[in-house]
DRENDO-1510 file (C-alpha; in Angstrom, 1 decimal, always signed):
<recs>
REC; n; res; u; v; w
REC; 1; MET; -1.7; -5.0; +14.5 .
REC; 2; LYS; -4.0; -7.6; +12.9 .
REC; 3; VAL; -2.6; -10.1; +10.5 .
REC; 4; GLU; -4.5; -13.1; +9.3 .
REC; 5; LEU; -3.0; -16.3; +10.5 .
REC; 6; LEU; -3.1; -19.8; +8.8 .
REC; 7; GLU; -4.3; -22.3; +11.4 .
REC; 8; VAL; -4.8; -26.1; +10.9 .
REC; 9; SER; -6.3; -28.5; +13.4 .
REC; 10; GLN; -3.8; -30.6; +15.3 .
REC; 11; GLU; -5.6; -33.7; +14.1 .
REC; 12; GLU; -5.1; -32.8; +10.5 .
REC; 13; ILE; -1.4; -31.8; +11.2 .
REC; 14; ALA; -0.6; -35.1; +12.9 .
REC; 15; LYS; -2.3; -37.1; +10.0 .
REC; 16; GLU; -0.5; -35.2; +7.2 .
REC; 17; LEU; +2.9; -35.2; +9.0 .
REC; 18; LYS; +2.7; -38.9; +9.6 .
REC; 19; ALA; +1.8; -39.6; +6.0 .
REC; 20; LEU; +4.5; -37.3; +4.7 .
REC; 21; LYS; +7.2; -39.0; +6.8 .
REC; 22; GLN; +6.1; -42.4; +5.6 .
REC; 23; ALA; +6.1; -41.3; +2.0 .
REC; 24; LEU; +9.7; -39.9; +2.4 .
REC; 25; LYS; +10.8; -43.1; +4.1 .
REC; 26; GLN; +9.4; -45.2; +1.2 .
REC; 27; ASN; +10.9; -42.9; -1.5 .
REC; 28; VAL; +14.1; -41.3; -0.4 .
REC; 29; LYS; +14.3; -39.4; -3.7 .
REC; 30; LEU; +11.5; -37.2; -2.5 .
REC; 31; LYS; +13.7; -35.7; +0.2 .
REC; 32; LYS; +15.6; -33.9; -2.6 .
REC; 33; GLU; +12.4; -32.1; -3.6 .
REC; 34; GLN; +12.3; -28.6; -2.0 .
REC; 35; ILE; +8.5; -28.7; -1.8 .
REC; 36; TYR; +8.5; -31.7; +0.5 .
REC; 37; ARG; +11.3; -30.2; +2.7 .
REC; 38; ASP; +9.1; -27.1; +2.9 .
REC; 39; MET; +6.1; -29.2; +3.9 .
REC; 40; LEU; +8.2; -30.8; +6.7 .
REC; 41; ARG; +9.2; -27.4; +8.1 .
REC; 42; VAL; +5.6; -26.0; +7.9 .
REC; 43; TYR; +4.0; -29.0; +9.5 .
REC; 44; GLY; +6.7; -29.3; +12.1 .
REC; 45; HIS; +6.1; -25.7; +13.2 .
REC; 46; LEU; +2.3; -26.2; +13.3 .
REC; 47; GLN; +2.7; -29.5; +15.2 .
REC; 48; HIS; +3.9; -27.6; +18.3 .
REC; 49; GLY; +1.0; -25.2; +18.3 .
REC; 50; GLY; +2.7; -22.6; +16.1 .
REC; 51; LYS; +0.9; -20.2; +13.8 .
REC; 52; ILE; +1.8; -19.2; +10.3 .
REC; 53; ILE; +1.6; -16.0; +8.2 .
REC; 54; ASP; +1.4; -16.1; +4.4 .
REC; 55; ILE; +3.1; -12.7; +3.7 .
REC; 56; TYR; +2.0; -12.7; +0.0 .
REC; 57; ASP; -1.6; -12.7; +1.1 .
REC; 58; ALA; -1.2; -10.6; +4.3 .
REC; 59; PHE; +0.7; -7.7; +2.5 .
REC; 60; LYS; -1.7; -7.7; -0.4 .
REC; 61; LYS; -4.7; -7.5; +1.9 .
REC; 62; ALA; -3.1; -4.8; +4.0 .
REC; 63; GLY; -2.4; -2.8; +0.9 .
REC; 64; VAL; -1.1; +0.8; +1.0 .
REC; 65; ASN; -1.7; +3.8; +3.3 .
REC; 66; ALA; -2.8; +7.3; +2.4 .
REC; 67; ASP; +0.8; +8.1; +1.3 .
REC; 68; GLY; +0.8; +5.2; -1.1 .
REC; 69; ASP; +3.3; +3.2; +0.9 .
REC; 70; PRO; +2.8; -0.4; +2.3 .
REC; 71; ARG; +0.9; -0.6; +5.6 .
REC; 72; LEU; +3.1; -3.5; +6.7 .
REC; 73; ALA; +6.9; -3.9; +6.7 .
REC; 74; ILE; +9.1; -7.0; +7.1 .
REC; 75; CYS; +12.8; -7.0; +7.7 .
REC; 76; ARG; +15.6; -9.2; +9.1 .
REC; 77; ALA; +15.5; -9.1; +12.9 .
REC; 78; ASP; +19.1; -7.9; +13.3 .
REC; 79; GLY; +18.5; -4.9; +11.0 .
REC; 80; LYS; +18.4; -1.3; +12.2 .
REC; 81; THR; +16.7; +0.2; +9.1 .
REC; 82; CYS; +14.2; -1.4; +6.8 .
REC; 83; TYR; +14.5; -0.3; +3.1 .
REC; 84; CYS; +11.7; -0.9; +0.7 .
REC; 85; LEU; +11.9; -0.7; -3.1 .
REC; 86; LYS; +8.6; -0.4; -5.0 .
REC; 87; LYS; +8.6; -2.1; -8.4 .
REC; 88; PRO; +6.5; -0.9; -11.4 .
REC; 89; ASP; +4.6; -4.2; -11.6 .
REC; 90; GLY; +3.3; -3.9; -8.1 .
REC; 91; ALA; +6.0; -6.0; -6.5 .
REC; 92; ALA; +8.3; -4.9; -3.7 .
REC; 93; ILE; +11.6; -5.8; -2.1 .
REC; 94; PHE; +12.3; -5.3; +1.7 .
REC; 95; SER; +15.9; -5.3; +2.8 .
REC; 96; ILE; +18.4; -4.2; +5.4 .
REC; 97; GLN; +20.5; -2.8; +2.6 .
REC; 98; ARG; +19.9; +0.6; +0.9 .
REC; 99; PHE; +18.9; +0.5; -2.8 .
REC; 100; ASN; +20.9; +2.6; -5.2 .
REC; 101; SER; +18.6; +2.7; -8.2 .
REC; 102; LYS; +15.1; +1.6; -9.1 .
REC; 103; TRP; +16.4; +0.6; -12.6 .
REC; 104; ASP; +19.3; -1.7; -11.5 .
REC; 105; HIS; +18.7; -5.2; -10.3 .
REC; 106; PRO; +19.4; -4.8; -6.5 .
REC; 107; ARG; +22.2; -6.9; -5.0 .
REC; 108; LYS; +20.6; -9.7; -3.1 .
REC; 109; THR; +21.2; -9.7; +0.7 .
REC; 110; HIS; +20.6; -12.7; +3.0 .
REC; 111; GLY; +17.1; -12.3; +4.4 .
REC; 112; ASP; +15.7; -10.0; +1.7 .
REC; 113; VAL; +12.0; -10.5; +1.2 .
REC; 114; TYR; +10.5; -10.3; -2.3 .
REC; 115; LEU; +6.8; -9.8; -2.7 .
REC; 116; PRO; +5.4; -10.7; -6.2 .
REC; 117; GLU; +3.9; -8.8; -9.0 .
REC; 118; GLY; +0.5; -7.4; -8.3 .
REC; 119; THR; +0.9; -7.3; -4.5 .
REC; 120; PHE; +0.5; -3.5; -4.4 .
REC; 121; LYS; -1.2; -0.8; -6.5 .
REC; 122; TRP; +1.3; +2.1; -6.2 .
REC; 123; GLN; +0.5; +5.8; -6.5 .
REC; 124; LEU; +2.1; +7.4; -9.5 .
REC; 125; GLU; +3.7; +10.8; -10.0 .
REC; 126; SER; +2.6; +10.9; -13.6 .
REC; 127; GLU; +0.7; +8.9; -16.2 .
REC; 128; TYR; +3.6; +6.5; -16.6 .
REC; 129; LYS; +3.5; +3.3; -14.6 .
REC; 130; TRP; +7.3; +3.4; -13.9 .
REC; 131; ASP; +7.0; +6.9; -12.3 .
REC; 132; ILE; +6.1; +5.7; -8.9 .
REC; 133; LYS; +5.6; +8.1; -6.0 .
REC; 134; ARG; +8.4; +7.6; -3.5 .
REC; 135; PRO; +10.0; +4.5; -5.0 .
REC; 136; PHE; +12.5; +4.2; -2.2 .
REC; 137; ILE; +11.2; +4.3; +1.4 .
REC; 138; GLN; +12.7; +3.4; +4.7 .
REC; 139; THR; +11.7; +3.1; +8.4 .
REC; 140; VAL; +13.1; +1.9; +11.7 .
REC; 141; VAL; +13.2; -1.8; +12.6 .
REC; 142; PRO; +11.7; -2.6; +16.0 .
REC; 143; ILE; +14.0; -3.9; +18.8 .
REC; 144; ILE; +13.2; -7.2; +20.4 .
REC; 145; LYS; +12.2; -7.3; +24.1 .
REC; 146; ALA; +14.6; -9.1; +26.4 .
REC; 147; SER; +11.9; -11.6; +27.4 .
REC; 148; ILE; +11.3; -12.4; +23.7 .
REC; 149; LEU; +15.0; -12.9; +23.0 .
REC; 150; THR; +15.0; -16.0; +25.2 .
REC; 151; LEU; +12.9; -17.6; +22.4 .
REC; 152; VAL; +15.6; -17.0; +19.8 .
REC; 153; LYS; +17.5; -20.2; +19.4 .
REC; 154; HIS; +19.6; -19.3; +16.3 .
REC; 155; LYS; +21.4; -16.2; +15.0 .
REC; 156; LEU; +19.1; -13.2; +15.0 .
REC; 157; SER; +19.8; -12.8; +11.3 .
REC; 158; ASN; +17.8; -16.0; +10.7 .
REC; 159; TYR; +14.6; -14.3; +12.0 .
REC; 160; HIS; +12.4; -11.6; +10.6 .
REC; 161; ILE; +10.1; -9.0; +12.2 .
REC; 162; ILE; +6.8; -7.9; +10.7 .
REC; 163; TRP; +5.1; -4.7; +11.9 .
REC; 164; GLU; +2.6; -2.1; +10.9 .
REC; 165; VAL; +4.0; +1.2; +9.6 .
REC; 166; ARG; +1.8; +4.1; +10.1 .
REC; 167; LYS; +4.2; +6.4; +8.2 .
REC; 168; TRP; +7.5; +5.4; +6.5 .
REC; 169; GLU; +9.5; +7.9; +8.5 .
REC; 170; PRO; +12.2; +7.5; +11.2 .
REC; 171; VAL; +9.5; +6.9; +13.9 .
REC; 172; PRO; +9.7; +4.0; +16.4 .
REC; 173; PRO; +7.1; +1.2; +15.7 .
REC; 174; LYS; +4.7; -0.2; +18.3 .
REC; 175; ASP; +3.5; -3.7; +17.7 .
REC; 176; PRO; +5.9; -6.1; +16.0 .
REC; 177; ILE; +5.7; -9.9; +15.4 .
REC; 178; LEU; +8.9; -12.0; +15.5 .
REC; 179; VAL; +8.8; -14.7; +12.8 .
REC; 180; LYS; +11.0; -17.4; +11.2 .
REC; 181; ARG; +11.0; -18.1; +7.5 .
REC; 182; LEU; +9.8; -21.5; +6.6 .
REC; 183; THR; +9.2; -21.1; +2.8 .
REC; 184; PRO; +9.5; -18.0; +0.5 .
REC; 185; ASN; +6.1; -16.8; +1.6 .
REC; 186; LEU; +5.2; -18.7; +4.8 .
REC; 187; PHE; +6.7; -17.5; +8.1 .
REC; 188; GLY; +6.2; -19.2; +11.5 .
REC; 189; VAL; +5.1; -16.9; +14.3 .
REC; 190; ILE; +7.6; -17.0; +17.3 .
REC; 191; ALA; +6.1; -14.1; +19.4 .
REC; 192; THR; +4.1; -11.0; +19.3 .
REC; 193; TRP; +4.5; -8.0; +21.7 .
REC; 194; ASP; +3.9; -4.3; +22.1 .
REC; 195; LEU; +6.9; -2.0; +22.5 .
REC; 196; THR; +6.8; +0.1; +25.7 .
REC; 197; PRO; +7.4; +3.8; +25.8 .
REC; 198; LEU; +10.8; +3.1; +27.2 .
REC; 199; GLU; +11.7; +0.7; +24.4 .
REC; 200; ARG; +10.4; +3.1; +21.8 .
REC; 201; ALA; +12.6; +5.8; +23.4 .
REC; 202; ILE; +15.6; +3.5; +23.1 .
REC; 203; ILE; +14.9; +3.1; +19.4 .
REC; 204; LYS; +14.5; +6.8; +18.9 .
REC; 205; GLY; +18.0; +7.4; +20.3 .
REC; 206; ARG; +19.6; +5.3; +17.6 .
REC; 207; ILE; +17.8; +7.0; +14.7 .
REC; 208; GLN; +20.3; +8.9; +12.6 .
REC; 209; PRO; +19.3; +12.6; +12.1 .
</recs>
């Protein structure tokens, strides 16, 4: 799976991080501003050679497949099933919780991912923009390889997985990316891997008929 990564030179990162820390030291009120806390997390991740994915951009560029469904999925790393709700304005919500109605505002669950208006251009069942083809879709969340689990330093629910979905069906995925949320749209890459036939078979065994 190819996802565009945001990369910044270590020289630029060191320069900006030093300046940011100095600014926060001089004006402690800035620490209360979410934007500067976000910047600290992002630069901190990049400082150690980390890479970053802007999911707003990545999912928009990936678009939809022949079935009219997103080519990429994102879900909390401890989930078993990823549910996606398509919104009439081209937005989407990814969650570990099933959606009951496309008209009700869904109950927010920790780790839900909201993609903004205009991210997708959905296929319609009729001429009306709210009559979206397959408004509720779901697929299986990848399992994390044992060797990758050693990199997990917090609860698994604090991480997400991004992967390519060839078809939104109960089919085991192949090439996930483990990420940690830094801001609403920026996720730091922790690891990438390919699931082996054995691991995909393990996933297949937990799929509900």
